[in-house]
N, C-alpha and C positions, 0 to 999 in steps of 0.2 A: 254681738257680729256685725250688726249694721246692714240696710239694705243694699242691693246693688249700686245704687247712685252714690250711696255715701261712700263705699269701697272704691267705687272709681275715683271719685274726688280726691279722696285721702291719698292714693296710690299716687295719682298725676301730682299732687302737692309735694308729696315725697321725693318723687322725681325730678321737680322744679330743683330742689335741694340739692340732690346729685348735679344736675348741671351747672349749679353756682358753684360747686366745688371744683367741677372739671374746669371750668372758666378760670379760676383761681390758679389752678396747676397749668393750664396751657398758656397763659398770659403773665408769666413771672417779670416783674418789673414794670409791666405795661407799656406804654406808647414811649416812655423816655428809653427803656431798654430797647425797643425796635429801632429807635432814631441810633443808639450808640452802635448797633450792629450795621446800619447803614453806612455810618463814617467809616467802618472796619471793611466795606463792600461785602458784608454777609447778608445772609437773609435768614428768617426764623427758622429754625430746623424743620418745622412741619411743612414749610414751603418748600424746602428741599425735598422731602419726602413724597410729596405729591408730585413733583416733577420727575421723581426716581419710579414711581409705580405706574403700571400701564394706564395710559388715559381712560377715564370713564369708570375705571375699578376703584374699590374702596380699600383705605387702610385700616386693618382691624387693630386698634392700639391698645395694648395691655397696660393693665395696672396705673391707670390714667391719675387716681386721686392717691398714688403713694407718696409717703415723705410727711404727711400733715401730722401736727403733734408728737412730734420725736423729741423735742427738748434736749437737742444736743448741747455739749459745752458751748460755753462762749456767748449763751443767750440767743441760739438759733433754734428756734420752736418748730419751723416748717421749713421743709426742703422740697419745694414744688414740685410734684411729679418725679420725686426722687432726683431730680436734678438729669434725668436721663431718658428719651423717649424709645420705648420699645413696640414692636409690634408686627404684623404680618401682612404682606401685601404682595399683589403678581407683578414680577418683572419679567416682560417677554414671555408671558402665559404660565409662569413656574411661580409658585407660593415661595415667599424668601422672607427669611427674618432680617429684620431692619432695627439697628442698635446705634441711637446718636446722641450724644453727648448735647445739652442744652448748655449752652456758654453762658447765659443769663442768670443760670444759679451757681452763684458762688464760682464762676469761670469754669464750670464743667467739673469741679472737683468731687472726689468720690466719698461720700459718707457711708457709714454702714447700710443704710437702705438702698443707696444708689447701687452698691456692691450687688446687693442682694437681687435687685431687680435686674442688672445686668446677666448675673449668672443664671437667674430664672429663664431669662430669654434664651440663652445658650443650651440650657435643660431642653427647653421645649423645641427647638432646631433640631437637637442631636436626637432627641425621641422620635422626632417626626420625619427626620431626614430631610432639612431645608438648608440651603446656601444662605450664608450670611453676609450683609453688608453693614459695615460700621462706619457711620460718619464721626469722625474723632477731632474732638475740639476740647481738650480737658487738661486742667492744671494738677491731673494724677491725684493720689491719696491727699484727703484731707488731714494735714500733718498733724494738729492737735488731737486727731483721735488714729493715730498711725496705729497701734497697738490693736485696735479694733479693725483695721481694714488690712494690713499688710501682710502678717507672718504665716497665718493659720491656712489649712487646707482649702478651706472655702473663702479665702479673703482675694486680694489683687492678683497674686500669680495664677488662681486658677482662671483668670481669662484666657491667658496664653496657652496653659495646659489644653483647656477645652479646645482653642483654635487649631493645635497642633493635632489632636485626636481627630476632631472633625475633618480636617484635611486630610488625614490618613483614611478616613472614610469615605473620601471623594466629595464632601460636602465643602464647596470653594468658600473660601473665607476672603471676601474683598474690603479692603480699606481704602476710604475716601476721606483725607485728612484736609481739614478746612480751618486750622487753625495750629493752635502749638499743642504738642505732644512731648513732654518731658519725663526723663526716668523712666520708672517702669510704664509710663503711659506710651513710651517711643515705641516699644513693642508692639504695641496694635498697629503700627506701620510696618515694622520689620518682620513680623510673624505672618503677615498676611500672604495668600497665594498671590495675590497682584494687588499694590496699593497705588492709590493717586494722591499727588500733591498739587497745591495750586501755587502758582509761582508769586512770590512776594507777601503770601498769607499763610502758608502752612509751612510750619518747621518741627523738627522731631529730633532729638538728640538724649544721650543718657546723662548728660549734664550740662545746664543751661551756662550762659555767660556768667552770671555770678559766680556759680560754681567752679567754672572753668579759672576763672581771675583769681578765686581765692585759693584753688589748689596749686595752680601753674604758673601764676603771674600773667598769663596770656590775657590780652584784649581783644574781643571778637564780638560781632555782631551775631544775632539769633540767625539771620540770613546767611552768614558767612559760614557759621558753624552748622547748620544742619537745615537750610533752605531746600525748596524745590530742586533747584538746579545742582546743590550738593547732592542730593541722594538719587535723582536721575541721571546725572551726568558724569559724576565722580565716585561715590560710595557705592552705587549701585543698591542701594536700601530700598529705595522706590522704582515704579516701574513706568507711571506716566505724569508728566507734567502739563498741566492745564492753566490756562489764564483767567479762569475766574470759576466760581462754583457752578454755574449752570453748564457750561463745558465739561466740569469733572463729572457731574451727575450724568451727562450724555455718554461719558466715558463709561461709566461703570455698567451703564445698560449695553454698551457696546461689547464689554468684556464678558457679559453674561448672554450674549445674544445667542451665541453658539453651544450653550447648555442644551443636554437631551430633554425633550419633555418629560415631566413626572409620570408616574404612573399612578394606578389607583386600583388598590387590591381587594376588590369586593365588586359583585355584580350590583347594579343600578339601574333602575327604573326610571320611567318619564317622570318628570316632576309635576306635581300637583299642588295647588294651594288648599290650606285648610279652609273647611267649610265654614269654621266660625271665626269671626274676626277679632282682633286682638283686644278688642274692648271686654270681650268675654273673659279674658286673664285677668284683668283689672277687676272685675266684679265678683269672679269667683273667689279671690284673695282677700279674705278677712282682716280689717284692720287691727284686729286683736291678733297678736301672733300666737298666742296659745289657743285659738280658737281652732276647731276641726276645718279640714280642707278636703274638698271634693276634688281630687287632683286628676280625676279622669277628664274634668274641664279643661285642664291646662294642656294633658296629654293631647287631646282633640283639638286645641288650638295650635299646636305646633306641627301635628302630623300631617302629612298629605292627605288630602280628603277627609280628614279628621278620623281615618281609620284607626284603631287600635284592636288588634287581634290578641284579646287578653289570654292568658295562661291560669290555668286553675282559677278561674273566675268563682267558682261556686265551694271552693275548698274554705271548710272551718268559719263559717260566718261570723262576723263579730270578733273573731281574732285573726285569722289568715288574712283577711280582707283590709288588714292595718298595712299592708303593703301590697301593690298592686305591680303584676308582673305580665310581660307579654312584648309583642313587637309593633314598631310603626316603622313610616318611610318618612325622612327628613331631608327634602329636596332629592328624592328617589333614592336616598341611603336607607338600606335595612338596619335597624337599629334595635336593639334590645332594651327593655326599659323596666327599671326597679324603681318604685316609687312609693314615698311614704305617702300614707292616707288617712284620712279621718284625723284624729288625735296625733298619728304617727307612731304611738306606742308600739313596739315590736314585741310580739308575743312568740312563744316557742312557734306555734305554728306557721307565723308570717318568716320567721328565720328560716325555718326549715324550706319553706317554698322559695326563698330568695336564694338560697344555698344552691338548691336544683337548678334553678334558672341561670344562674351564674355558670354553673357547668355546663348547661346545654348551649349556652352562647357561646362559649368557649371552644366546645366541640364543633359548631358550626362556624366558626372564627367572624363572628358578629360583633360588632362595637355594643358597648353598654352604656347607656346612659342613665346615672343614678341621680332621682330627683329626690332631694333631702329635705325632709320637714317632720324629723323625728326627734323629741326629746330623750329618746333612750330605750333600752331593753326593760321589759317587765319586772319588777321585783316583787318578793314577797314570796312566803313559803310554797305557796302553791307552784308558782314559776320556778323556783329553783330545786322542788322535788322532780317537776317535768323536764328538767334538763336545761333550764334558759342558758345558763353558763357554757353548758356543752354546746348546744347547737347555735348560740351566739357567737361562739369561738368558731365553729365551723363556718359561718357566713364571713366571719374575719378572714378565716384561712383560704377561703373562695375569692375573697376579694384581693387578698394579697397575691395569690399564684395566678391570676386571670392574665392571661397572655394577650389578650384582646385590648383594643383602645378602650380607654375608660375616660368619662367625663362626668364630672359631677356637678349638677345644678341646685344651688339651696334656696329654696323658695320659703323657709320659716324655721322654727327651732332646730338647732345642729348641735346636741349635747352629748356629752359623756361618750359612751362606746357606741353610740348610734353614729357617731361623726367617723368612727372606724369601720362599722360595717357596711357604711353606705359611701365608703369611697374617699375620707377625708384626705387633706394634703399629704398625711404621712404614707399614705397608700399608693402614692404616685400616680394619681389620675393625669392624663394627658393635659386636660385643662381644669379648673377651678374655676366655675362661674356662678356669681350668686345675684340676688336681687336686693333692692330696700327692704324687702321682708325678712331677710336672713338675719339670724342670731345665732353666731359660733362661740360656744363657751363651753367650759366642762360642765356646768349646769345654768339654771336660769337664774336670775337675780333673786326671786322670791324664795327658790330652794335654797340657795347658797346663803342668802340672809337667814332662813331657817336654822340650817345646820350650824353656821358660825354663831348664832346668837345662841344656841343652847350650849355649844363649847364655852363661850365667854361667861354664860350664866354659872355653869360649874365651877369654873376657876373664880369667879367673883365669890361663890358661897364657901369654897374653900378658904379663901382668903378672909372670910368673916364679913364682907362688903356686898352682900346682894345688890343687884341692880334695881333701881327705881323703873317704875312702869315708863316715864319718860325717857330715861336711859335707854330701855330697850327699844321703844320706838326710834329714837335717833339712831342707834347701832343697826337696826332692820334697813331705816331709809339709807343709810350712807353704803351698805352692804348691797343693796339691789341698786344704786346708783353706779356703784363701781360694779359689780358684774354685767348688768345689761349695759352700760356704756361701753365695756370692754368687748361685748357681743355684736355691738352695732356694725354694720357694713362700712362705714366710714372708718371704724377704728380698725377693723379686720383688713379692708382694703389699702388703707395707710401703710401698713406693715407687711404687705404682700402675702396674705393669707388666703388671697383669692386673686384671678388674674384679671378679672373685670367686673363690676358692679352694673348690672343689665337694667334698662328698662324693660319691663314685660313685652313691650312691643318689638323688641330687638331678640328676643330669646331665639326664635326660629333662624332668623340670618345668623346669629353667631353660632348655633349647635351646628348649621350646615357647613359653616367654615371649618369649624373645629372637626368635625366627622372627616371631611374631606382631606384635610391636612393630615390627620391622624392615620389615613389609610394610604399614604404615599409609600410608606414602607409594608414589605410583605408581613403578614401575620405568621408568628410560628406555632408550632403545635402544641396542645394543652399539656399542662403538667402540674400535678397537685399533691401535696403533702398528705398526712394521715388525717382523715376525716374521724368524727366520732359517732356517726350515726348509729 
């Protein structure tokens, strides 16, 4: 496990690797790309976002390491940051979802990962009741992969479907066009509740000048075909024309200035800091992923006054305490906690306790934080005969039907059905946050290697060519590398299996934001399906 200083140093070094990956994503093309933007009278998109949000507030950027190692056709290995910046910030005091194309990445073209990131941001916005601002500068779908981004229900057209539905719910859809928006991308301007275009910089049309010439023989410039003057003064497709990007940003703020203040649908206490410093979070987390964790240290390190009101603390020692349940406050917000503890294996007693606590939190309309570090439910004849499958299924039922805001924080192994019972991505948590210690896969590399090696050995024996010891070892190492590699937070973050990979020191701040944003909408009444108690 290592001592406390070793753990702290190990995780600080791991977080340096994370920061390096983030810098790669945030600076595509380097200084040369920024100089090119300057010549176009444009600023990097994150500069625009900082001007858009309220002065002195933070932009909570989502999925910063999306798009690495995707290996798309044409030798495109990486799509830094997915080619799009998404995140949550305050505009005139209201939490707002911001979705901004980064034209430095393949002219803002939409790859499958770009699409997934855009849609995920819209899903969060709709679930939480957030207005959306789109900063649009995109070449549209990446044409060599049109079959993967254009025709299906979760493809390009879903952007506009979502915009229409959120607008119908009273969630403002505001578009600022800072460049070109062609074909399907033009609808990001036309579908908005209000849209802003920049004179002689932004343009929007269903078919660009080359297509118009080919189809009709008409020769026309982009500006004459669909520039800001055309759409604000002739077609009526846009609403406001501005002289430059900063004026346009200020116009968007003006548009949203008369929006009503957002609600907060839960009681809230005075904010108090944890008694433990964030360094305790580093020292409490073993560098070995499958070592036992004292999760109560992490809970107290993020809770106001380090206060944890534990539920069923003394229930079934050695089995029930592999899951800790209880309540904390995070920046004054009461929060139910379900946290994998020790080695995190979920026994029957732990599953029953967790299910009961989910139901109670739903009755009280309190959000739930799932702290996941579990390799799975307990196996073997004793557990099966005690009803492990039945009680594990009850836990999954409760998570599936829970109507309260749900947030998952992954701090260790995240394997098998424990991913389900602890509210993994498929169970629609409002946010999925992870740390550099997270490992999400169907099973660990060593477990997968053992299972797959036994299968391979049987196949080879049937063929009459048994494996030599060196072949077994090579096979085992290959499988461990594959499964552990695909479980790593860089791999999962690149594919948007998580919304943000956090430093341990960032956990409390992000959880507070996630809870506050998730409680803008009222919480409905509980309703559960059949349990097998």
